[in-house]
C-alpha positions in Angstrom: -147.6 -48.3 8.2 -148.3 -45.0 10.0 -146.0 -42.2 9.0 -146.1 -38.9 10.9 -143.7 -36.2 12.2 -144.4 -36.5 16.0 -147.2 -37.3 18.4 -149.0 -34.0 18.9 -150.8 -31.7 16.5 -149.4 -28.2 16.3 -150.4 -25.1 14.5 -153.7 -23.2 14.3 -155.8 -26.3 13.6 -155.8 -30.1 13.7 -156.1 -32.4 10.8 -159.8 -32.7 11.3 -160.1 -29.1 10.2 -159.5 -30.5 6.7 -162.7 -32.5 6.9 -164.6 -30.0 4.8 -161.7 -29.1 2.4 -162.8 -31.4 -0.4 -165.9 -31.3 -2.5 -168.8 -33.8 -2.8 -168.5 -36.9 -4.9 -170.8 -38.5 -7.4 -170.7 -42.1 -8.1 -171.4 -44.1 -11.2 -172.8 -47.6 -11.6 -171.2 -50.9 -10.6 -170.7 -52.3 -14.1 -170.7 -56.0 -14.8 -170.6 -58.4 -11.8 -167.9 -61.1 -11.7 -168.3 -64.8 -11.2 -166.6 -66.5 -8.2 -167.0 -66.5 -4.5 -169.0 -63.7 -3.1 -169.7 -62.4 0.4 -173.3 -61.7 1.4 -173.2 -57.9 1.8 -176.3 -55.9 1.7 -176.9 -53.9 -1.5 -177.9 -50.3 -1.7 -177.6 -47.3 -4.0 -174.5 -45.2 -4.1 -174.9 -41.9 -2.4 -172.9 -38.7 -2.7 -170.9 -38.1 0.5 -168.8 -35.2 1.8 -165.1 -35.8 2.0 -163.3 -36.0 5.3 -159.7 -36.3 6.4 -157.7 -38.5 8.8 -154.4 -38.8 10.8 -152.6 -36.8 13.4 -149.0 -35.6 13.7 -147.1 -32.7 15.1 -146.7 -31.3 11.6 -148.8 -28.2 11.0 -151.7 -29.1 8.7 -152.9 -26.4 6.4 -156.5 -25.4 6.8 -157.3 -23.6 3.5 -156.6 -25.3 0.2 -155.3 -23.3 -2.8 -158.0 -21.4 -4.7 -159.8 -23.5 -7.3 -159.8 -22.3 -10.9 -159.2 -25.6 -12.6 -162.3 -27.7 -13.4 -165.6 -28.9 -12.3 -165.5 -31.4 -9.4 -169.1 -32.5 -9.5 -168.5 -35.7 -11.5 -165.0 -36.6 -10.1 -164.7 -39.7 -8.0 -161.8 -39.9 -5.6 -160.9 -42.2 -2.7 -159.5 -39.9 -0.1 -161.3 -40.9 3.2 -163.5 -43.8 4.0 -166.1 -41.5 5.4 -166.6 -40.0 2.0 -168.8 -43.0 1.3 -171.9 -44.4 2.8 -172.3 -47.9 4.3 -173.8 -49.5 1.2 -170.9 -48.3 -1.1 -168.2 -49.4 1.4 -169.8 -52.9 1.6 -170.2 -53.0 -2.2 -166.5 -52.3 -2.6 -165.6 -55.0 -0.1 -167.9 -57.4 -1.8 -166.2 -56.6 -5.2 -162.8 -57.1 -3.6 -163.8 -60.6 -2.5 -165.1 -61.4 -6.0 -162.0 -60.2 -7.8 -159.8 -61.9 -5.3 -161.6 -65.2 -5.9 -161.2 -64.7 -9.6 -157.5 -64.1 -9.5 -157.0 -67.0 -7.0 -158.7 -69.3 -9.5 -156.0 -68.5 -12.1 -158.4 -66.5 -14.3 -156.4 -63.9 -16.3 -158.9 -62.9 -19.0 -160.7 -60.3 -16.9 -158.8 -57.1 -18.0 -160.9 -54.1 -17.2 -157.9 -51.8 -17.0 -156.5 -52.8 -20.4 -155.2 -49.7 -22.2 -155.3 -47.7 -19.0 -152.3 -46.2 -17.0 -151.9 -45.2 -13.4 -149.4 -42.7 -12.1 -148.1 -43.7 -8.6 -146.6 -40.7 -6.7 -144.4 -41.7 -3.8 -143.2 -38.9 -1.5 -142.2 -41.7 0.9 -141.2 -45.3 0.1 -143.2 -48.4 0.7 -143.0 -52.0 -0.3 -146.6 -53.0 0.2 -148.2 -49.9 -1.3 -146.0 -50.0 -4.5 -146.2 -53.7 -5.1 -149.9 -54.1 -4.2 -151.0 -51.2 -6.5 -148.6 -52.0 -9.3 -149.3 -55.8 -9.3 -153.0 -55.4 -8.9 -153.3 -52.8 -11.7 -151.2 -55.0 -14.0 -153.2 -58.2 -13.2 -156.3 -56.4 -14.4 -154.7 -55.3 -17.6 -153.3 -51.8 -16.8 -149.9 -50.2 -16.7 -148.6 -48.5 -13.5 -145.9 -45.8 -13.6 -143.8 -45.4 -10.4 -142.8 -41.8 -9.6 -140.4 -41.7 -6.6 -139.4 -38.9 -4.3 -136.7 -37.6 -6.7 -138.8 -38.0 -9.8 -141.3 -35.2 -9.0 -140.4 -33.5 -5.7 -144.0 -32.4 -5.6 -144.4 -29.0 -3.8 -140.7 -28.2 -4.2 -139.6 -28.6 -7.8 -143.2 -28.3 -9.1 -146.4 -27.2 -7.5 -148.9 -29.9 -6.6 -151.7 -28.3 -8.7 -149.4 -28.3 -11.8 -148.4 -32.0 -11.1 -152.1 -32.9 -10.9 -153.1 -31.2 -14.1 -150.1 -32.6 -16.1 -150.5 -36.2 -14.8 -154.2 -36.1 -15.5 -153.5 -35.6 -19.2 -151.3 -38.7 -19.4 -153.1 -41.1 -17.0 -156.5 -42.5 -16.2 -156.0 -42.6 -12.4 -153.5 -41.2 -9.9 -152.4 -42.9 -6.6 -150.3 -40.8 -4.1 -148.5 -41.7 -0.9 -147.5 -38.4 0.6 -146.7 -36.7 3.9 -149.0 -33.7 4.1 -152.7 -34.4 3.9 -153.2 -31.1 2.1 -151.2 -32.5 -0.8 -153.7 -35.3 -1.5 -156.6 -32.8 -1.2 -154.9 -30.5 -3.7 -154.1 -33.4 -6.1 -157.8 -34.4 -6.0 -158.9 -30.8 -6.5 -156.8 -30.1 -9.6 -156.8 -33.6 -11.1 -159.4 -34.4 -13.8 -159.0 -38.1 -13.2 -159.7 -40.1 -9.9 -157.1 -39.8 -7.1 -156.5 -42.6 -4.6 -155.0 -41.8 -1.2 -152.2 -44.3 -0.7 -151.4 -42.8 2.7 -150.9 -39.3 4.3 -149.8 -38.2 7.7 -153.5 -38.0 8.5 -155.1 -41.2 7.2 -154.6 -44.5 5.4 -158.0 -45.5 4.0 -156.7 -48.3 1.6 -155.1 -50.1 4.6 -158.3 -50.1 6.6 -160.3 -51.3 3.6 -157.9 -54.2 3.4 -158.2 -54.7 7.2 -162.0 -54.8 6.9 -161.8 -57.4 4.1 -159.5 -59.5 6.2 -161.7 -59.3 9.3 -164.8 -60.4 7.3 -162.8 -63.4 5.9 -161.7 -64.5 9.3 -164.5 -63.5 11.7 -167.4 -63.7 9.2 -168.4 -60.1 9.7 -167.3 -56.6 10.4 -170.4 -55.2 12.0 -170.8 -55.8 15.7 -167.2 -56.8 16.2 -164.7 -55.3 18.7 -161.5 -53.9 17.3 -158.8 -52.8 19.8 -155.9 -50.8 18.6 -152.9 -50.7 21.0 -150.2 -48.0 20.4 -149.8 -44.6 19.0 -153.0 -42.6 18.0 -151.8 -42.2 14.4 -153.2 -42.2 10.9 -154.3 -45.9 11.1 -156.4 -45.0 14.2 -158.0 -42.0 12.3 -159.0 -44.2 9.4 -160.5 -46.8 11.9 -162.4 -44.0 13.5 -163.8 -42.8 10.1 -164.8 -46.3 9.2 -166.6 -46.5 12.6 -168.5 -43.4 11.5 -170.0 -45.5 8.7 -170.0 -49.1 9.7 -171.3 -50.1 13.2 -168.7 -51.8 15.4 -166.9 -51.3 18.7 -163.6 -49.5 18.3 -161.1 -49.0 21.2 -157.8 -47.1 21.0 -155.5 -47.8 23.9 -152.5 -45.4 23.9 -150.2 -43.6 26.3 -151.3 -40.2 27.6 -150.3 -37.5 25.2 -150.5 -39.9 22.2 -154.2 -40.0 21.7 -155.7 -39.5 18.3 -157.0 -36.2 17.1 -159.8 -35.1 19.3 -162.0 -33.7 16.6 -161.7 -36.9 14.6 -162.7 -38.9 17.7 -165.7 -36.5 18.2 -166.7 -36.9 14.6 -166.9 -40.7 14.9 -168.8 -40.4 18.1 -171.3 -37.8 16.8 -172.1 -40.1 13.8 -173.8 -42.3 16.4 -173.0 -45.5 14.4 -170.4 -47.2 16.6 -169.2 -47.4 20.2 -165.9 -45.4 20.4 -163.5 -45.6 23.4 -160.1 -43.9 24.0 -158.2 -45.3 27.0 -154.8 -45.5 28.5 -155.2 -49.0 29.8 -154.4 -51.7 27.2 -155.1 -54.6 29.5 -158.6 -53.6 30.2 -159.1 -52.5 26.6 -158.4 -55.9 24.9 -160.8 -57.9 27.0 -163.3 -59.5 24.7 -161.7 -58.2 21.5 -162.2 -59.9 18.2 -159.1 -58.2 16.8 -156.1 -56.7 18.6 -154.3 -54.3 16.2 -150.8 -52.8 16.5 -148.5 -50.5 14.5 -145.0 -49.2 15.0 -144.5 -46.7 17.8 -142.1 -44.5 15.8 -143.1 -44.0 12.2 -141.4 -42.3 9.2 -140.5 -38.8 10.4 -140.4 -39.9 14.0 -137.3 -42.0 14.2 -135.4 -39.4 16.2 -138.1 -40.0 18.9 -137.7 -43.8 18.8 -135.8 -44.1 22.1 -138.1 -41.7 23.9 -141.2 -43.5 22.6 -139.9 -46.9 23.7 -139.8 -45.5 27.3 -143.3 -43.9 27.1 -144.9 -46.9 25.4 -143.8 -49.4 28.0 -146.8 -51.6 28.8 -148.3 -51.1 25.4 -146.4 -54.0 23.7 -148.7 -56.6 22.3 -147.3 -59.8 23.8 -148.6 -63.3 24.6 -149.9 -62.1 28.0 -152.0 -59.3 26.4 -153.4 -61.6 23.8 -154.4 -64.1 26.5 -156.4 -61.3 28.1 -158.1 -60.7 24.8 -159.3 -64.3 24.7 -158.6 -67.4 22.6 -160.7 -66.2 19.7 -158.9 -62.9 19.3 -157.0 -62.3 16.1 -153.8 -60.2 15.8 -153.4 -57.7 13.0 -150.6 -55.3 12.1 -150.3 -53.0 9.0 -146.6 -53.8 8.7 -143.7 -53.3 8.7 -143.4 -54.4 12.3 -140.5 -53.9 14.7 -140.6 -57.3 16.3 -139.7 -57.2 19.9 -140.8 -53.6 20.2 -144.6 -53.0 19.7 -145.2 -56.7 19.2 -143.4 -59.9 20.1 -142.2 -62.3 17.6 -144.3 -65.0 19.2 -147.6 -63.0 18.6 -146.8 -62.3 14.9 -146.0 -66.0 14.3 -149.0 -67.4 16.3 -151.8 -69.3 14.6 -154.2 -66.5 15.3 -152.0 -63.9 13.6 -153.5 -62.8 10.3 -151.0 -60.1 9.4 -149.9 -61.8 6.1 -153.5 -62.4 4.7 -154.0 -58.8 5.8 -151.0 -57.6 3.7 -152.2 -59.6 0.7 -155.6 -58.0 0.9 -154.1 -54.6 0.3 -154.0 -55.6 -3.4 -157.5 -57.0 -3.5 -159.1 -54.1 -1.7 -157.3 -51.6 -3.8 -158.3 -53.3 -7.0 -161.9 -53.0 -5.9 -161.5 -49.3 -5.0 -160.0 -48.6 -8.5 -162.8 -50.6 -10.2 -165.3 -48.5 -8.4 -163.6 -45.2 -9.2 -163.2 -46.1 -12.9 -166.8 -47.2 -13.3 -166.4 -50.9 -13.7 
């Protein structure tokens, strides 16, 4: 679910100014391949990529990270933004997700690559799907996950982020964090000596979009060349879709009310990549025509609940209802990152319709994340 403070970016810079805040990544080999069903994704070598950021809010996003005097970053592998990776690597991760999913669905429980490994899960904000999917997935593959809630660490208040990163790195093999400020995930990655996974920030939600991509491939047969129409607030979900569109070619449309558009520099980055067709519009009815997927999210996320009544007025006409889905066409699927406010951004009928794939989408959080962690840990 998206989680931001309000609809506009304030301060001296937008979240996209963080796109150059993190260092380059290097990737290791795939390790052993698994048996089981596999999707036909093209193979290719892993390539180092620059790290980029995602997700807008009216919170001020810092532009300059703390000075580095911790460790060498050249060999560190983190999953902070989808656009840190090239097309071949993203498709390999999705293929691995499909393989491991098939293995787990078959009842196989002897594949335990994470045996003897621990993961620290930092939650500055609560989440059912993020906690259960990461903890269950890591456990099913043999590992042990440790939940650290908002009162356990109070990162940035009780203890500085750089200190938290260096301490947890000495206890754990991998760190997942679900935080508010995007700078927090950048600082965790900078000072951690183990891989860091972005479980959500106010700027982006890359694990969610990887799960969404896996779900689309399962139901439409492909991701490339499809049309994805997001209807609602131009939030962190939109930013992650834009950054995926900078790597994988498809048609992405964001239909949102005026004043609630995604971060302009993130939109421009996606367009300048020259990979996908990107459209930002204020007309949801025109936007959904010919869509393969219509996607929605809550109008007021965590940190915005005081704006809920105002947003319900502004977002009139942006509810995904049966009439809007009819305009999209009979083959269009409906997706939502959940939790949903039924009767607000989407009707109950749309969520419960046969072409709704929100629950396979939720399940795929675990499978996509398993593949991400396998990649980061070199399996």
